[in-house]
C-alpha positions in Angstrom: 101.4 100.6 116.7 101.0 103.9 118.2 98.5 106.4 116.2 101.4 108.7 116.9 104.0 106.9 115.0 101.8 105.9 112.3 101.2 109.7 112.1 105.0 110.3 112.0 105.8 107.8 109.1 102.8 108.6 106.4 104.2 112.3 106.8 107.6 111.2 106.4 107.1 109.1 103.5 105.1 112.0 101.6 108.4 114.6 102.4 110.4 111.6 100.9 108.6 111.2 97.9 109.1 115.3 97.4 112.5 114.8 97.6 112.4 112.3 95.0 110.3 114.3 92.6 112.2 117.3 92.6 115.2 115.4 91.1 113.3 114.2 88.5 114.7 115.0 84.8 112.9 117.8 83.1 110.5 116.1 80.8 106.4 116.0 80.1 106.4 112.2 81.3 108.1 113.5 84.7 105.7 116.1 85.5 102.7 114.2 85.0 103.5 111.3 87.3 105.2 114.1 90.0 101.7 115.7 90.4 100.3 112.6 90.7 102.8 110.8 92.8 103.1 114.2 95.1 98.9 113.8 95.7 98.6 110.7 96.8 101.8 110.6 99.1 100.9 113.3 100.8 97.3 112.1 101.0 98.2 109.3 102.8 99.2 111.1 106.0 96.6 113.6 105.7 93.8 111.3 105.7 95.4 109.7 108.5 95.4 112.1 110.5 91.9 112.6 110.0 91.3 109.0 110.3 92.3 109.6 113.9 90.0 112.5 114.4 87.4 110.6 113.1 84.0 111.0 114.8 82.6 107.0 115.1 84.1 103.8 114.2 82.6 104.0 111.1 84.1 107.3 110.2 87.8 105.8 111.2 87.4 102.6 108.7 86.1 105.1 105.6 88.9 107.6 106.4 91.3 104.0 106.8 89.9 102.8 103.3 91.3 106.1 101.7 94.7 105.5 103.6 94.7 102.1 102.0 93.7 103.5 98.5 96.3 106.6 98.2 99.3 104.1 99.9 98.4 101.8 97.2 98.2 104.2 94.2 101.6 105.7 95.7 103.0 102.6 95.2 101.5 102.3 91.7 103.8 105.5 90.6 106.7 104.6 92.1 106.4 101.1 89.9 105.6 103.6 87.2 108.8 106.0 87.9 110.8 102.3 88.2 109.8 100.7 85.5 110.3 103.8 83.1 113.9 104.6 84.0 113.2 107.7 85.4 114.5 106.6 88.6 117.0 104.3 90.3 114.8 100.8 91.3 117.7 100.9 94.4 115.9 104.5 95.4 112.5 103.3 94.8 113.2 100.4 97.0 112.8 102.0 100.2 110.3 104.1 99.5 108.3 100.9 98.4 109.4 99.1 101.6 108.1 101.6 103.8 104.8 102.3 101.9 104.1 98.3 101.9 104.6 98.2 105.5 102.2 100.9 106.3 100.0 99.7 103.7 100.2 96.2 106.4 99.3 98.2 109.2 96.6 100.5 107.7 94.9 97.0 106.2 95.4 95.2 109.7 93.7 98.2 111.3 90.3 98.2 108.8 89.7 94.2 109.8 90.5 94.3 113.5 88.2 97.9 113.9 85.4 95.8 111.3 85.3 92.9 113.2 84.8 94.5 116.7 82.2 96.6 115.1 80.5 93.3 114.0 80.3 91.8 118.0 
């Protein structure tokens, strides 16, 4: 998959989560989770863009590892929203599916880049 396509997908997931968060009930728990998930979900796209401008292969891998961590954290917060019944499971399912696809792409990219660096 091309870098530009991944840039679009990682930006889009952040925007979709912002829209979801704006629909949460006005509760303290919602507010706390909202701050965390907006930070982690928007960090996915921001850090992927930074990876695309990496100065070296090692820098690229390190930035992708941040994308991996932020993607996993975002999935965690979506699970919390779902399991706490703040959001319907079907509303979260599509987002988790997209995040898992992004995660798989990033993990694969890290492995490939790491293997190429060892040759």
